C-alpha positions in Angstrom: 383.9 138.1 44.8 386.0 135.4 43.4 384.8 133.6 40.2 385.2 129.8 40.8 383.8 128.4 37.5 382.4 129.8 34.1 380.4 127.8 31.6 377.8 128.5 29.0 377.9 132.1 30.0 377.1 131.3 33.5 379.4 132.8 36.2 379.7 131.0 39.5 381.1 132.9 42.5 381.5 132.7 46.2 381.9 135.4 48.7 384.3 135.7 51.6 382.9 136.0 55.0 379.4 134.8 54.0 376.4 133.8 56.1 375.3 130.3 56.6 374.0 128.1 55.1 376.9 127.3 52.8 375.9 128.6 49.3 377.3 129.8 46.1 376.0 132.6 43.5 375.4 132.0 39.9 374.9 134.8 37.3 373.5 134.7 33.8 372.4 137.5 31.5 371.8 140.1 34.3 370.0 137.5 36.5 371.3 135.6 39.5 370.6 133.0 42.2 372.0 131.8 45.4 372.1 127.9 45.7 372.4 125.9 48.9 375.3 123.6 48.4 374.2 120.8 50.8 370.6 120.7 49.6 371.0 121.8 46.1 368.2 124.2 45.9 367.8 128.0 45.0 367.4 130.0 48.2 367.1 133.4 46.4 366.7 134.9 42.9 365.9 133.2 39.3 367.7 132.2 36.3 366.1 130.9 33.0 365.1 127.3 33.3 367.7 125.8 31.0 370.6 127.8 32.7 369.3 126.8 36.2 369.3 123.1 35.3 372.8 123.5 34.2 373.8 125.2 37.5 372.0 122.6 39.7 373.6 119.8 37.7 377.0 121.3 38.1 376.6 121.8 41.9 375.7 118.1 42.3 378.7 117.0 40.5 381.0 119.4 42.4 379.3 119.5 45.8 382.5 118.2 47.8 384.7 121.1 46.0 382.0 123.7 46.7 382.2 122.7 50.4 386.0 122.9 50.4 385.7 126.3 48.8 383.2 127.4 51.4 385.7 126.4 54.2 388.5 128.2 52.4 386.2 131.3 52.1 385.3 131.1 55.7 388.8 131.0 56.7 389.7 133.9 54.3 391.9 131.7 52.0 392.1 131.8 48.3 389.4 129.7 46.5 390.0 126.9 44.0 388.6 127.0 40.6 386.1 124.2 39.9 386.0 122.7 36.3 383.1 123.8 34.2 380.2 121.8 33.1 380.9 120.2 29.8 
């Protein structure tokens, strides 16, 4: 599973050949979530509140890049790194 961003100890990944809706995964301190890219909400899992706020803010800023990576992943192509939250 390719890592597409890393910030504040949060690892953002996206799998190849995933199911819809378009989503990504975020992991922090042994906990993880799946986040719907288009709607910006958690579909599965949990993170500490502060880290979840970081992830959701980052996702909103990079929605277009996340969707581009979703299309690349669906086609089995290499994913692009996305800038971390600063």
